[in-house]
C-alpha atoms as an extended CHARMM CRD file, in Angstrom:
* protein
*
       177  EXT
         1         1  MET       CA            -20.3680000000       -6.8020000000       -5.1300000000  PROA      1               0.0000000000
         2         2  ARG       CA            -16.7380000000       -7.9050000000       -5.3120000000  PROA      2               0.0000000000
         3         3  LYS       CA            -14.4160000000       -6.6230000000       -2.5900000000  PROA      3               0.0000000000
         4         4  LEU       CA            -10.7160000000       -6.4030000000       -3.4100000000  PROA      4               0.0000000000
         5         5  LEU       CA             -7.8030000000       -6.0380000000       -1.0110000000  PROA      5               0.0000000000
         6         6  ILE       CA             -4.8790000000       -3.8380000000       -2.0520000000  PROA      6               0.0000000000
         7         7  VAL       CA             -1.6990000000       -4.5950000000       -0.0610000000  PROA      7               0.0000000000
         8         8  ILE       CA              0.6270000000       -1.5960000000       -0.3410000000  PROA      8               0.0000000000
         9         9  ASP       CA              4.4260000000       -2.0220000000       -0.1770000000  PROA      9               0.0000000000
        10        10  MET       CA              4.8460000000       -4.6370000000        2.5560000000  PROA      10              0.0000000000
        11        11  GLN       CA              8.5360000000       -4.7980000000        1.6760000000  PROA      11              0.0000000000
        12        12  ASN       CA             11.5410000000       -5.5300000000        3.8550000000  PROA      12              0.0000000000
        13        13  ASP       CA             12.9790000000       -2.0100000000        3.5800000000  PROA      13              0.0000000000
        14        14  PHE       CA              9.7670000000       -0.5230000000        5.0120000000  PROA      14              0.0000000000
        15        15  ILE       CA              9.3750000000       -3.0880000000        7.7980000000  PROA      15              0.0000000000
        16        16  ASP       CA             12.8290000000       -3.6930000000        9.2550000000  PROA      16              0.0000000000
        17        17  GLY       CA             15.2090000000       -2.4250000000        6.5890000000  PROA      17              0.0000000000
        18        18  ALA       CA             16.4590000000        0.9860000000        5.4670000000  PROA      18              0.0000000000
        19        19  LEU       CA             13.2040000000        2.7970000000        6.3330000000  PROA      19              0.0000000000
        20        20  GLY       CA             11.7590000000        0.3150000000        8.8150000000  PROA      20              0.0000000000
        21        21  THR       CA              9.9490000000        1.3380000000       11.9830000000  PROA      21              0.0000000000
        22        22  ALA       CA              8.6480000000       -0.4190000000       15.0700000000  PROA      22              0.0000000000
        23        23  GLU       CA              5.1300000000        0.5790000000       13.9930000000  PROA      23              0.0000000000
        24        24  ALA       CA              5.5860000000       -1.1130000000       10.6090000000  PROA      24              0.0000000000
        25        25  ALA       CA              6.8610000000       -4.2990000000       12.2220000000  PROA      25              0.0000000000
        26        26  ALA       CA              3.9130000000       -4.2160000000       14.6310000000  PROA      26              0.0000000000
        27        27  ILE       CA              1.2720000000       -4.4820000000       11.8620000000  PROA      27              0.0000000000
        28        28  VAL       CA              2.7250000000       -7.5660000000       10.1270000000  PROA      28              0.0000000000
        29        29  GLU       CA              0.5060000000      -10.1210000000       11.9070000000  PROA      29              0.0000000000
        30        30  ALA       CA             -2.6420000000       -8.0290000000       11.3240000000  PROA      30              0.0000000000
        31        31  VAL       CA             -1.7340000000       -7.6810000000        7.6310000000  PROA      31              0.0000000000
        32        32  LYS       CA             -1.2980000000      -11.4490000000        7.3130000000  PROA      32              0.0000000000
        33        33  GLU       CA             -4.6440000000      -12.0490000000        9.0210000000  PROA      33              0.0000000000
        34        34  LYS       CA             -6.3430000000       -9.5450000000        6.6950000000  PROA      34              0.0000000000
        35        35  ILE       CA             -4.8550000000      -11.1560000000        3.5680000000  PROA      35              0.0000000000
        36        36  ARG       CA             -6.0580000000      -14.5790000000        4.7630000000  PROA      36              0.0000000000
        37        37  SER       CA             -9.5970000000      -13.1760000000        5.1200000000  PROA      37              0.0000000000
        38        38  TYR       CA             -9.8710000000      -12.5470000000        1.3550000000  PROA      38              0.0000000000
        39        39  PRO       CA            -10.0950000000      -15.0560000000       -1.4940000000  PROA      39              0.0000000000
        40        40  ALA       CA             -6.6440000000      -15.2320000000       -3.1400000000  PROA      40              0.0000000000
        41        41  ALA       CA             -8.1180000000      -14.0360000000       -6.4580000000  PROA      41              0.0000000000
        42        42  ASP       CA             -9.2470000000      -10.8030000000       -4.7890000000  PROA      42              0.0000000000
        43        43  VAL       CA             -5.8490000000       -9.7330000000       -3.4110000000  PROA      43              0.0000000000
        44        44  ILE       CA             -3.5890000000       -7.3010000000       -5.2750000000  PROA      44              0.0000000000
        45        45  ALA       CA             -0.2490000000       -5.9080000000       -4.1010000000  PROA      45              0.0000000000
        46        46  THR       CA              2.1530000000       -3.1070000000       -4.9220000000  PROA      46              0.0000000000
        47        47  MET       CA              5.9190000000       -2.8750000000       -4.6090000000  PROA      47              0.0000000000
        48        48  ASP       CA              7.8840000000        0.3300000000       -4.3470000000  PROA      48              0.0000000000
        49        49  THR       CA             10.5350000000       -0.1840000000       -7.0100000000  PROA      49              0.0000000000
        50        50  HSD       CA             13.6090000000        1.9400000000       -7.6580000000  PROA      50              0.0000000000
        51        51  GLY       CA             16.6660000000        1.5860000000       -9.8520000000  PROA      51              0.0000000000
        52        52  GLU       CA             20.3410000000        1.9000000000       -9.0290000000  PROA      52              0.0000000000
        53        53  ASN       CA             20.0610000000        5.6110000000       -9.9100000000  PROA      53              0.0000000000
        54        54  TYR       CA             17.6200000000        6.2810000000       -7.0450000000  PROA      54              0.0000000000
        55        55  MET       CA             19.7970000000        8.9860000000       -5.4850000000  PROA      55              0.0000000000
        56        56  GLU       CA             19.6970000000       10.9240000000       -8.7850000000  PROA      56              0.0000000000
        57        57  THR       CA             15.8860000000       11.0140000000       -8.8560000000  PROA      57              0.0000000000
        58        58  GLN       CA             13.7320000000       13.7490000000       -7.3520000000  PROA      58              0.0000000000
        59        59  GLU       CA             12.5790000000       11.3550000000       -4.6390000000  PROA      59              0.0000000000
        60        60  GLY       CA             16.1900000000       10.4410000000       -3.8900000000  PROA      60              0.0000000000
        61        61  ARG       CA             17.1070000000       14.0880000000       -3.4590000000  PROA      61              0.0000000000
        62        62  TYR       CA             14.2330000000       14.6500000000       -1.0150000000  PROA      62              0.0000000000
        63        63  LEU       CA             14.5800000000       11.2760000000        0.7370000000  PROA      63              0.0000000000
        64        64  PRO       CA             18.2910000000       10.4260000000        0.4590000000  PROA      64              0.0000000000
        65        65  VAL       CA             17.9560000000        6.8770000000        1.7940000000  PROA      65              0.0000000000
        66        66  PRO       CA             18.3570000000        4.2040000000       -0.8890000000  PROA      66              0.0000000000
        67        67  HSD       CA             15.5030000000        1.7410000000       -0.5020000000  PROA      67              0.0000000000
        68        68  CYS       CA             13.5140000000       -0.8120000000       -2.4840000000  PROA      68              0.0000000000
        69        69  ILE       CA             16.2100000000       -1.0500000000       -5.1500000000  PROA      69              0.0000000000
        70        70  ARG       CA             15.0210000000       -3.6860000000       -7.6340000000  PROA      70              0.0000000000
        71        71  ARG       CA             16.3140000000       -7.1960000000       -6.9300000000  PROA      71              0.0000000000
        72        72  THR       CA             17.7640000000       -6.3660000000       -3.4920000000  PROA      72              0.0000000000
        73        73  ASP       CA             16.6110000000       -8.0300000000       -0.2790000000  PROA      73              0.0000000000
        74        74  GLY       CA             15.0550000000       -4.7540000000        0.8720000000  PROA      74              0.0000000000
        75        75  TRP       CA             12.9300000000       -4.6210000000       -2.3010000000  PROA      75              0.0000000000
        76        76  GLN       CA             11.4210000000       -8.0480000000       -1.6450000000  PROA      76              0.0000000000
        77        77  ILE       CA              8.0230000000       -8.4050000000       -0.0140000000  PROA      77              0.0000000000
        78        78  ARG       CA              8.5170000000       -9.7880000000        3.4900000000  PROA      78              0.0000000000
        79        79  PRO       CA              8.6850000000      -13.5930000000        3.0000000000  PROA      79              0.0000000000
        80        80  ASP       CA              5.7870000000      -14.5740000000        5.2840000000  PROA      80              0.0000000000
        81        81  ILE       CA              3.5690000000      -12.0400000000        3.5050000000  PROA      81              0.0000000000
        82        82  ALA       CA              4.8900000000      -12.9360000000        0.0460000000  PROA      82              0.0000000000
        83        83  GLY       CA              3.8040000000      -16.5220000000        0.6470000000  PROA      83              0.0000000000
        84        84  LEU       CA              0.2460000000      -15.3150000000        1.1680000000  PROA      84              0.0000000000
        85        85  LEU       CA              0.3950000000      -13.3200000000       -2.0810000000  PROA      85              0.0000000000
        86        86  ALA       CA              1.2160000000      -16.2990000000       -4.3070000000  PROA      86              0.0000000000
        87        87  GLY       CA             -0.7680000000      -15.7750000000       -7.4850000000  PROA      87              0.0000000000
        88        88  ALA       CA             -1.7010000000      -12.1770000000       -6.6470000000  PROA      88              0.0000000000
        89        89  LYS       CA             -1.2120000000       -9.5140000000       -9.2920000000  PROA      89              0.0000000000
        90        90  ILE       CA              1.6830000000       -7.3430000000       -8.1290000000  PROA      90              0.0000000000
        91        91  TYR       CA              2.2800000000       -3.8390000000       -9.4520000000  PROA      91              0.0000000000
        92        92  GLU       CA              5.8080000000       -2.4810000000       -9.3260000000  PROA      92              0.0000000000
        93        93  LYS       CA              5.6450000000        1.2930000000       -8.9900000000  PROA      93              0.0000000000
        94        94  PRO       CA              8.4860000000        3.7980000000       -9.2830000000  PROA      94              0.0000000000
        95        95  THR       CA              6.6040000000        6.4090000000       -7.2920000000  PROA      95              0.0000000000
        96        96  PHE       CA              4.1020000000        6.6990000000       -4.4630000000  PROA      96              0.0000000000
        97        97  GLY       CA              0.8910000000        5.8960000000       -6.3570000000  PROA      97              0.0000000000
        98        98  SER       CA              0.3690000000        3.3350000000       -9.1150000000  PROA      98              0.0000000000
        99        99  THR       CA             -1.3900000000        4.7630000000      -12.1590000000  PROA      99              0.0000000000
       100       100  ALA       CA             -1.3900000000        1.2650000000      -13.7150000000  PROA      100             0.0000000000
       101       101  LEU       CA             -3.2450000000       -0.1240000000      -10.6920000000  PROA      101             0.0000000000
       102       102  ALA       CA             -5.7790000000        2.7230000000      -10.8790000000  PROA      102             0.0000000000
       103       103  ALA       CA             -6.3220000000        2.1990000000      -14.6180000000  PROA      103             0.0000000000
       104       104  ASP       CA             -6.8170000000       -1.5510000000      -14.2440000000  PROA      104             0.0000000000
       105       105  LEU       CA             -9.2290000000       -1.1580000000      -11.3360000000  PROA      105             0.0000000000
       106       106  GLN       CA            -11.1300000000        1.5660000000      -13.1780000000  PROA      106             0.0000000000
       107       107  ALA       CA            -11.5560000000       -0.8260000000      -16.1260000000  PROA      107             0.0000000000
       108       108  LEU       CA            -12.7200000000       -3.5720000000      -13.7450000000  PROA      108             0.0000000000
       109       109  ALA       CA            -15.2070000000       -1.1720000000      -12.1240000000  PROA      109             0.0000000000
       110       110  GLY       CA            -16.6480000000       -0.5960000000      -15.5960000000  PROA      110             0.0000000000
       111       111  GLN       CA            -17.3820000000       -4.3400000000      -15.8520000000  PROA      111             0.0000000000
       112       112  GLU       CA            -18.5760000000       -5.1690000000      -12.3400000000  PROA      112             0.0000000000
       113       113  GLU       CA            -19.3820000000       -3.5190000000       -9.0250000000  PROA      113             0.0000000000
       114       114  ILE       CA            -16.3360000000       -3.4370000000       -6.7670000000  PROA      114             0.0000000000
       115       115  GLU       CA            -15.2410000000       -2.1550000000       -3.3800000000  PROA      115             0.0000000000
       116       116  LEU       CA            -11.6220000000       -1.6240000000       -2.3940000000  PROA      116             0.0000000000
       117       117  GLU       CA             -9.8160000000       -2.0090000000        0.9220000000  PROA      117             0.0000000000
       118       118  LEU       CA             -6.2430000000       -0.7700000000        1.3190000000  PROA      118             0.0000000000
       119       119  ILE       CA             -3.6590000000       -1.8090000000        3.8760000000  PROA      119             0.0000000000
       120       120  GLY       CA              0.1070000000       -1.4760000000        4.1540000000  PROA      120             0.0000000000
       121       121  LEU       CA              2.9560000000        1.0010000000        4.2560000000  PROA      121             0.0000000000
       122       122  CYS       CA              3.4230000000        3.8530000000        4.6610000000  PROA      122             0.0000000000
       123       123  THR       CA              0.0640000000        5.3900000000        5.5680000000  PROA      123             0.0000000000
       124       124  ASP       CA              1.2430000000        8.9570000000        4.9590000000  PROA      124             0.0000000000
       125       125  ILE       CA              3.0180000000        8.3150000000        1.6580000000  PROA      125             0.0000000000
       126       126  CYS       CA              2.0800000000        5.3390000000       -0.5020000000  PROA      126             0.0000000000
       127       127  VAL       CA             -1.1960000000        4.3100000000        1.1520000000  PROA      127             0.0000000000
       128       128  VAL       CA             -2.6800000000        7.8190000000        1.0160000000  PROA      128             0.0000000000
       129       129  SER       CA             -1.3200000000        8.3790000000       -2.5110000000  PROA      129             0.0000000000
       130       130  ASN       CA             -2.9370000000        5.2140000000       -3.8400000000  PROA      130             0.0000000000
       131       131  ALA       CA             -6.1790000000        5.7890000000       -1.9400000000  PROA      131             0.0000000000
       132       132  LEU       CA             -6.5450000000        9.3160000000       -3.3350000000  PROA      132             0.0000000000
       133       133  LEU       CA             -5.5670000000        8.2390000000       -6.8420000000  PROA      133             0.0000000000
       134       134  LEU       CA             -8.1490000000        5.4530000000       -6.7510000000  PROA      134             0.0000000000
       135       135  LYS       CA            -10.8330000000        7.7650000000       -5.3360000000  PROA      135             0.0000000000
       136       136  ALA       CA            -10.1250000000       10.3730000000       -8.0320000000  PROA      136             0.0000000000
       137       137  SER       CA            -10.3270000000        7.6760000000      -10.7200000000  PROA      137             0.0000000000
       138       138  MET       CA            -13.4830000000        6.0640000000       -9.3240000000  PROA      138             0.0000000000
       139       139  PRO       CA            -15.4180000000        8.5260000000       -7.1550000000  PROA      139             0.0000000000
       140       140  GLU       CA            -18.4110000000        6.1890000000       -6.7740000000  PROA      140             0.0000000000
       141       141  VAL       CA            -16.4160000000        3.1330000000       -5.6690000000  PROA      141             0.0000000000
       142       142  LYS       CA            -16.3380000000        2.5910000000       -1.9160000000  PROA      142             0.0000000000
       143       143  ILE       CA            -12.7620000000        2.7150000000       -0.6790000000  PROA      143             0.0000000000
       144       144  THR       CA            -11.7750000000        1.7260000000        2.8390000000  PROA      144             0.0000000000
       145       145  VAL       CA             -8.4480000000        1.8430000000        4.6600000000  PROA      145             0.0000000000
       146       146  ASP       CA             -7.9240000000       -0.4030000000        7.6780000000  PROA      146             0.0000000000
       147       147  ALA       CA             -5.8700000000        1.7300000000       10.0730000000  PROA      147             0.0000000000
       148       148  ALA       CA             -4.9200000000       -1.3440000000       12.1340000000  PROA      148             0.0000000000
       149       149  CYS       CA             -3.1360000000       -2.7540000000        9.0730000000  PROA      149             0.0000000000
       150       150  CYS       CA             -1.2340000000        0.4400000000        8.2140000000  PROA      150             0.0000000000
       151       151  ALA       CA              1.6880000000        2.3230000000        9.7080000000  PROA      151             0.0000000000
       152       152  GLY       CA              3.0780000000        5.7320000000        8.9020000000  PROA      152             0.0000000000
       153       153  VAL       CA              6.5610000000        7.1530000000        8.9690000000  PROA      153             0.0000000000
       154       154  THR       CA              5.6100000000        8.3800000000       12.4490000000  PROA      154             0.0000000000
       155       155  PRO       CA              2.4570000000        7.7720000000       14.5020000000  PROA      155             0.0000000000
       156       156  GLU       CA              1.5200000000       11.4470000000       14.0510000000  PROA      156             0.0000000000
       157       157  LYS       CA              1.8460000000       11.2940000000       10.2630000000  PROA      157             0.0000000000
       158       158  HSD       CA             -0.1850000000        8.0620000000       10.2460000000  PROA      158             0.0000000000
       159       159  LEU       CA             -3.0550000000        9.8450000000       12.0350000000  PROA      159             0.0000000000
       160       160  ALA       CA             -2.7740000000       12.9120000000        9.7710000000  PROA      160             0.0000000000
       161       161  ALA       CA             -2.9800000000       10.7270000000        6.6460000000  PROA      161             0.0000000000
       162       162  LEU       CA             -6.0450000000        8.9250000000        8.0090000000  PROA      162             0.0000000000
       163       163  GLU       CA             -7.7250000000       12.3030000000        8.5660000000  PROA      163             0.0000000000
       164       164  THR       CA             -6.8270000000       13.4220000000        5.0320000000  PROA      164             0.0000000000
       165       165  MET       CA             -8.3810000000       10.2650000000        3.6080000000  PROA      165             0.0000000000
       166       166  ARG       CA            -11.5330000000       10.7280000000        5.7040000000  PROA      166             0.0000000000
       167       167  SER       CA            -11.8080000000       14.2630000000        4.3080000000  PROA      167             0.0000000000
       168       168  CYS       CA            -11.7710000000       12.7860000000        0.7970000000  PROA      168             0.0000000000
       169       169  GLN       CA            -14.5890000000       10.3260000000        1.5460000000  PROA      169             0.0000000000
       170       170  ILE       CA            -12.3820000000        7.2950000000        2.0640000000  PROA      170             0.0000000000
       171       171  GLN       CA            -13.7000000000        5.1920000000        4.9310000000  PROA      171             0.0000000000
       172       172  VAL       CA            -11.2670000000        4.4580000000        7.7750000000  PROA      172             0.0000000000
       173       173  THR       CA            -11.7590000000        1.3710000000        9.9380000000  PROA      173             0.0000000000
       174       174  GLY       CA             -9.6460000000       -0.3490000000       12.5670000000  PROA      174             0.0000000000
       175       175  THR       CA             -7.7030000000        0.9540000000       15.5060000000  PROA      175             0.0000000000
       176       176  GLU       CA             -6.0820000000        4.3040000000       14.9350000000  PROA      176             0.0000000000
       177       177  GLY       CA             -3.3050000000        4.1060000000       17.4810000000  PROA      177             0.0000000000
């Protein structure tokens, strides 16, 4: 059984940039420790990626805070985490969940038995979206989210997202705040 780690959107704008929070900054060391616990070949990452026209998109109208604009500092994965992701496959995604990631992992699951563990930001948006997309694509694959390596937009939304994932048969481990 191969266990893969999916590191969701550990980008500057979500940690200490445009949409940063103290909770996001607080998980950085735990995220680094988790990445180090996996073989480099078994770590995958995602990057929230928007264009200059972000404010004209549906997301931009609902969340009018420009963030993760391609090639800006805020779009970059935090440097100390990026160094740990050298060689990792990184999926740029223009929305909350990555359909390309789900398709690739579904194909891999057809070739070998896998388990998935998700960590990152934000629990109540991109982590839950990817977890549910992966679960819908691969209902028999065990999917785990480490709550100690995730942070939500608020602590309350973090806890609500964890409960939603539990309801959908995604295992939640780690401290829940």
